[in-house]
N, C-alpha and C positions, 0 to 999 in steps of 0.2 A: 870215455871223455865226452863231454858235451860239445856238440858241433856248433858252428856259428849259426847255422840255420835254426837249431833248437833254441839257442839263446835269443835270436831275433823273434821267433814265434812266442816265446815266453814273455818277451818285452811287449809285444803287441797285445797279448792276453791281459797283462797287468794294466796296460793303458786302455784296454777295452776298445781297441781299434778293430772291431769285428768285421767291418767292410774289407779291410786289407787282409784279414785272416781268411775270409771267404774266397779271396782271389789269390791265395798264397802260391799255388803252383804256377800261376801266370806271372806273378810279379816278383818272385823271390830272387830273381837274378837281375832285376832292374837296378841300374846304377843310382837312381834317385831315391830308392827306398830307405837306405840308411840315413841319408841326409834329411829326408822328411821326418823320420822318427826322432833324429837328434834335435831338429828345430822344435818339434812338438814337445819333447821332454824339457827343453830349455824354457819354453813359454809356460808350461805348466808349473815348473819350479819357480819362475818369476811371479806368477799369479798367486801361488801358494804362499810365498814369502810375503808378498804385499798384503794378503788377507790376514795371515797370522800376525804380522806387525800391527795392523789396524786393531785387531782384537786384543793384542797385548796391552795397548794403551800406555806405552812407555813414555810418550811425550819427548820433548827435546832433552838431549844430554850430551855431555862432552865425551869424546873418545878417551879411552884409558891412556892413549899415547900422549895426551895433553896433561896428564896428572903429574903434579910436581912431587916426585918421590922424596925430595930433600926437605919438604915442608913439615910432614909429621915428625914428631919426636920418636915415635915408634910405629913401625908397620912391618909385617912379615911379607916382604915382596915375593920370595919364592912361593909361599902359600897362595898369594894373590895370582901369580902366574899359573899355578897349578889349577886353581879354580876356573881360570879361563879355558882350560882344556876340557872342562865338563866331565872330568873323571868322577867327580862326586855324584853326578847324575847316574852314571852307569852303576855305581855302587849304592844307589838309593840313599845317599847321605843328605842331610840338611846342612845349610850354611847359616851361621849367625855372625853378623858384622857388628861389633861393639865399638862405641866411641862417642865423644861429645858432639854437639852440633857443629856442622860446617867442616868436618875433617875429611869428607869424601866417601862416606858409607854408601850413599845413594848412587854416586857416580860409579862405584865399583859394582853395586848391585845391577844397575841398568846395563853396564857393559857385559856382565855375565849373561843377563837376560837376552841381550842382542846377539851374543855368540850362540846361545841356544836356538834362537830363531834362525840364524844362518845355518845351523846344523840340522834344521828340519823339524825342530820340536815346537809344540804348542806351549805358549807362555801367557801368563796373566800377571800384570803388575797392579797392586792396589795399596793405597795408604791404609794402615790398620783401622783408623777411625772410620774411614769411608766404607770399608768392607763390613765392619761390625754393624754400622748403622744400616747398611743395605740389608743385612740379614735380619736385624731386629725389627725393622719396619714392615716385614712381610706379614700379611694380614691373617694367615692361618699356618698351622703346622705343615700342611701339605705344600703351601706356597713356599714356606721356608725350606722344606726339604728339597723342593725342586730348585730353589735358588742356591742351596748349599752345593749342588752338583756343579754349578758354575765355578766354584772355587776348588773342587776336588778333582775335576776331570783334566785340567791342563797338566802337561807333563812337568812343567815347572811353575810354581806359584811364588811370586815375590811380594812380601808384605813389608811395607816401609813404615818406619817410625812407631814401632811397638814400644810403649812406655812413655811417650811424650804426654799422655793423659792417663788419669786413673780411670779404671773401668768398674762398673758395678757388676754384680754377680751374674746378671743375664748376659752381659757382653763377654765376661770371662768364660762362661760356659760355651758361648758361640765360638770364641777364638780356639778354645781347646777341642771343640768338636771338629773344627777344620783341621787342626793339627792331628787329631786321632784318626780321622778318616784318611788323611793322606799318608799317615804312618802305616795304616793297615793296607793301603793300596800300593805302598812302596813308591810313592811319588814325592820327590824332594821339594824342599822349599828353601828360599833365601829370605832371611829376616834381618832387618836392621833395628837396632835398639840403642838407647843411651843408658840403659840400666844393666848391671850385672845380674846374673841369675839369682844371687842372694837378695837382690832388691825387688824381685818380681812380686813377692807377697805385698809390697807397698803399692804396686800397681793394681792389685786385685785384693783390696783389703777385706772384702766380704766373701771371697771365694774360698771354698774348702779344698783341701788337698792340692794346693798349688804345686808343691814339690813333686807329687806323683804325676800331675799333668804335664809339668815341664819335662819330666823324664822322657815322655814320648817325643819331644822335640830334640832332646840332647842325646838320645840313645845312639844314633848314628849321626854324627855332627862334626863339621869342621868349624872352628871358631877363629875368626880373624879380628884381632883387636887393633884399633888405631888410636894412638894417643897424640895430642897436639892441640894447638890453638885453631880457632876457626879460620879456614882459608877464605871463606866469604867475607869475613870482617877484614882480613888482610887486603883483599881485592877492593873492598869499599874504601879503605883508607888510601890505597894507591890511586884509585879513581878520583877521590876528592883532592888529593895532592896534584894530580895532573890537571884537573879542571882549574884549580887555583893558579897553577903556573901558566896555563893557557890564557886566563883572564889577565894576569899580570903582563904577559907579552903583548896582548892586544889592546891594553889601555893606552890612550893617547899620551905621547911624551910632552912635557912642558915646553913652551916656546922659548927659544933662545934669543938673547939680545934684547930683552925688554921685559916689561911687567906683564903679568897675566891679566885676564879680563877683569877678575874680581878686584885686583889692585887698581886698575884704571878706573873702575866705577867709584872707588873710594877716594880718588884724588879730588881736591877742591876745584870748582870751576873758576876760570880766570875772571877778575873784576872788570866788567865792561861799563861801569858808571862813568859818565863824562867828567873830566877833570874840571 
């Protein structure tokens, strides 16, 4: 059985606190040692999360607790809850979120990504068009290969809005190279799209063997389909109605017991000509 002393020494080695290790025989019974190591671990975890969150570039997003589960006409909530456990990452599965605009695909994706950050993983979030443009504009094959590693290395890659634009053959090849490299490295992705897989040839009209390339994405894959009307449009309508109601409440009420100013201006002046 491993003793507490051995566990503490292993912790100091992992944290590279070599100064404390060199004085181990002198300080191992000091009451402050465990508290010092605990504080150092907490601070390192905080800095790591802060740095990984900055690199992930998630931006602002709503927590899943604010999601209106009654709004979509169809959504597999148990599957969504399971995705938040990150089991799919342990099994090297991809996740594809299908649905029309405004139904919450990006909200679910960003919450999964945030949970992965809290779990200690490296994460990168990018819009599909931004990622492909970034790769396509590299000036040489060496630069592109180096840049490709940016999208292959993170433990979780989130690609948003695949299918909102059509891609030429070069962009299609770049997208599927990212997919293939991550497939070979067994590093999962979360992808949102408004197109079913049968519609993907329309996104890549000039690409060859689209079905074969998509197979790399879907071989180990969880699919969450969301059906419904745009929640953003619903919120816009509700906001417009609220603003209209606020304006109506703040409008000045008509004066009581007399004519208004416009009516008074239209009254004829009294005749002051001497009789």
